[in-house]
Backbone as CSV, one residue per row, in Angstrom:
resi,resn,N_x,N_y,N_z,CA_x,CA_y,CA_z,C_x,C_y,C_z
1,MET,90.793,90.176,105.996,91.751,91.260,105.844,91.056,92.433,105.150
2,ILE,91.249,93.619,105.684,90.689,94.837,105.108,91.790,95.545,104.336
3,ILE,91.501,95.850,103.096,92.468,96.539,102.247,92.053,98.001,102.148
4,ASN,92.985,98.880,102.464,92.717,100.312,102.374,92.883,100.738,100.919
5,GLN,91.804,101.194,100.299,91.851,101.568,98.898,92.143,103.049,98.688
6,LYS,92.346,103.791,99.760,92.681,105.204,99.615,94.156,105.353,99.274
7,SER,94.443,106.399,98.504,95.846,106.692,98.197,96.543,107.169,99.467
8,LEU,97.856,107.158,99.434,98.621,107.632,100.586,98.316,109.101,100.858
9,ARG,98.169,109.899,99.799,97.827,111.312,99.977,96.500,111.455,100.703
10,GLU,95.512,110.650,100.318,94.202,110.717,100.967,94.283,110.296,102.437
11,GLN,95.098,109.292,102.722,95.260,108.851,104.104,95.924,109.943,104.948
12,VAL,96.932,110.599,104.380,97.610,111.686,105.090,96.658,112.864,105.259
13,TYR,95.884,113.169,104.234,94.868,114.227,104.308,93.925,113.943,105.479
14,ASP,93.410,112.720,105.550,92.501,112.340,106.635,93.170,112.485,107.999
15,PHE,94.440,112.083,108.079,95.184,112.179,109.340,95.289,113.639,109.795
16,ILE,95.664,114.528,108.876,95.840,115.938,109.247,94.494,116.567,109.606
17,ARG,93.450,116.257,108.850,92.111,116.763,109.184,91.703,116.310,110.585
18,GLU,92.005,115.068,110.919,91.686,114.548,112.256,92.491,115.298,113.321
19,GLU,93.754,115.568,113.046,94.582,116.330,113.981,94.013,117.729,114.194
20,LEU,93.502,118.342,113.134,92.881,119.663,113.241,91.598,119.580,114.058
21,THR,90.787,118.578,113.774,89.511,118.410,114.476,89.722,118.150,115.965
22,ARG,90.720,117.356,116.293,90.992,117.009,117.685,91.729,118.108,118.446
23,GLY,92.179,119.134,117.739,92.879,120.221,118.400,94.356,119.960,118.611
24,LYS,94.894,118.918,117.996,96.327,118.656,118.108,97.135,119.614,117.239
25,LEU,96.507,120.080,116.153,97.066,121.170,115.349,96.138,122.353,115.553
26,ILE,96.680,123.431,116.082,95.886,124.598,116.446,96.033,125.668,115.367
27,PRO,94.935,126.366,115.025,95.015,127.419,114.010,96.168,128.397,114.275
28,GLY,96.955,128.649,113.240,98.102,129.556,113.337,99.410,128.854,113.646
29,ASP,99.334,127.594,114.100,100.552,126.846,114.403,101.299,126.472,113.128
30,ALA,102.628,126.461,113.217,103.442,125.974,112.108,103.304,124.456,112.051
31,ILE,103.376,123.908,110.857,103.298,122.468,110.664,104.693,121.965,110.344
32,ASN,105.185,121.048,111.150,106.534,120.510,110.987,106.476,119.285,110.074
33,LEU,106.860,119.475,108.810,106.811,118.387,107.843,107.703,117.224,108.247
34,ASN,108.893,117.527,108.780,109.803,116.457,109.198,109.178,115.598,110.288
35,ALA,108.601,116.236,111.287,108.020,115.491,112.405,106.845,114.621,111.952
36,ILE,105.968,115.179,111.119,104.802,114.405,110.669,105.228,113.266,109.756
37,SER,106.155,113.520,108.840,106.582,112.449,107.938,107.262,111.326,108.720
38,GLN,108.023,111.659,109.758,108.643,110.631,110.591,107.596,109.885,111.415
39,GLU,106.629,110.617,111.970,105.573,109.991,112.769,104.782,108.979,111.945
40,LEU,104.502,109.329,110.683,103.711,108.457,109.821,104.563,107.444,109.053
41,GLY,105.877,107.634,109.066,106.770,106.732,108.355,106.638,106.852,106.841
42,ILE,106.476,108.098,106.366,106.291,108.356,104.938,107.266,109.423,104.480
43,SER,107.383,109.566,103.158,108.189,110.665,102.623,107.366,111.948,102.699
44,LYS,108.006,113.054,102.402,107.314,114.349,102.466,106.406,114.595,101.260
45,THR,106.583,113.851,100.182,105.787,114.098,98.978,104.289,113.916,99.204
46,PRO,103.820,112.779,99.737,102.368,112.674,99.968,101.877,113.654,101.030
47,LEU,102.760,114.016,101.956,102.411,115.001,102.973,102.203,116.370,102.333
48,ARG,103.111,116.774,101.471,102.958,118.051,100.766,101.700,118.049,99.891
49,ASP,101.451,116.930,99.228,100.255,116.824,98.384,98.984,116.999,99.212
50,ALA,98.940,116.369,100.374,97.776,116.500,101.257,97.642,117.935,101.756
51,LEU,98.766,118.567,102.076,98.730,119.948,102.556,98.284,120.907,101.453
52,LEU,98.663,120.626,100.226,98.196,121.460,99.112,96.674,121.374,98.985
53,GLN,96.132,120.178,99.135,94.679,120.013,99.095,94.026,120.774,100.252
54,LEU,94.600,120.661,101.442,94.068,121.373,102.607,94.182,122.878,102.429
55,ASP,95.224,123.331,101.731,95.381,124.756,101.454,94.267,125.242,100.534
56,THR,93.942,124.469,99.502,92.884,124.892,98.582,91.529,124.947,99.276
57,GLU,91.380,124.165,100.345,90.123,124.152,101.095,90.124,125.139,102.262
58,GLY,91.249,125.838,102.469,91.316,126.857,103.510,91.646,126.357,104.897
59,PHE,92.078,125.101,105.018,92.400,124.555,106.333,93.839,124.830,106.750
60,VAL,94.722,125.009,105.784,96.103,125.399,106.072,96.471,126.506,105.094
61,THR,97.519,127.221,105.420,98.021,128.252,104.509,99.504,128.026,104.271
62,ILE,99.957,128.426,103.109,101.368,128.337,102.755,101.917,129.747,102.744
63,SER,102.956,129.969,103.534,103.584,131.284,103.591,105.013,131.168,103.096
64,PRO,105.358,131.864,102.017,106.746,131.834,101.551,107.677,132.377,102.633
65,VAL,108.853,131.788,102.707,109.817,132.194,103.724,111.075,132.716,103.033
66,ALA,111.599,133.798,103.563,112.865,134.324,103.043,114.011,133.519,103.640
67,GLY,115.120,133.450,102.942,116.263,132.722,103.455,116.210,131.258,103.074
68,SER,117.093,130.483,103.692,117.156,129.073,103.330,116.146,128.253,104.113
69,SER,115.508,127.373,103.416,114.526,126.476,104.015,114.475,125.234,103.152
70,SER,114.295,124.081,103.776,114.287,122.851,102.994,113.115,122.815,102.023
71,THR,112.016,123.460,102.359,110.861,123.427,101.475,110.640,124.746,100.762
72,GLY,111.225,125.832,101.257,110.993,127.137,100.660,109.657,127.732,101.078
73,SER,108.917,127.029,101.877,107.614,127.500,102.340,107.429,127.132,103.800
74,ARG,106.571,127.847,104.443,106.195,127.499,105.814,104.712,127.181,105.779
75,TRP,104.361,126.040,106.308,102.970,125.596,106.354,102.397,125.951,107.708
76,ARG,101.204,126.502,107.727,100.520,126.833,108.974,99.068,126.423,108.868
77,THR,98.510,126.066,110.015,97.076,125.834,110.025,96.410,127.189,109.890
78,SER,95.260,127.243,109.277,94.588,128.525,109.097,93.553,128.729,110.190
79,GLY,93.055,129.925,110.295,92.049,130.245,111.296,90.756,129.496,111.086
80,SER,90.557,128.923,109.905,89.326,128.200,109.626,89.496,126.701,109.801
81,ALA,90.518,126.304,110.527,90.801,124.878,110.691,89.692,124.129,111.400
82,THR,88.871,124.824,112.114,87.807,124.149,112.843,86.480,124.213,112.107
83,ARG,86.509,124.555,110.810,85.283,124.589,110.014,84.609,123.233,110.040
84,SER,83.349,123.219,109.632,82.628,121.952,109.589,83.312,121.010,108.609
85,SER,82.999,119.750,108.698,83.664,118.770,107.865,82.988,118.610,106.507
86,ALA,82.342,119.654,106.027,81.685,119.584,104.727,82.673,119.269,103.610
87,HIS,83.933,119.648,103.796,84.940,119.403,102.776,85.859,118.269,103.185
88,SER,85.405,117.352,104.014,86.302,116.358,104.575,86.756,115.302,103.588
89,ASN,86.138,115.170,102.455,86.543,114.162,101.491,87.243,114.812,100.313
90,PRO,88.538,114.465,100.124,89.254,115.040,98.991,88.736,114.427,97.699
91,PRO,88.915,115.136,96.591,88.436,114.608,95.304,89.179,113.360,94.908
């Protein structure tokens, strides 16, 4: 039996990076937190944590949204989503 020693945030981070690398998430596209959390069977908290890490690395951007929104922010992939994987390992 193989035990995954990565945190859930790290696993979600890896998943989103893979989606960016494979072109399933295209630069400039909105990221649907509900759809991804349902697809992975997780809450939005580790997803948001992973997206915050990706934001600090320039792979996604957070854009504040006016009006009502469940998160108060809109997540988008950034134009640098296809950068090399030099930053592929979160701290």
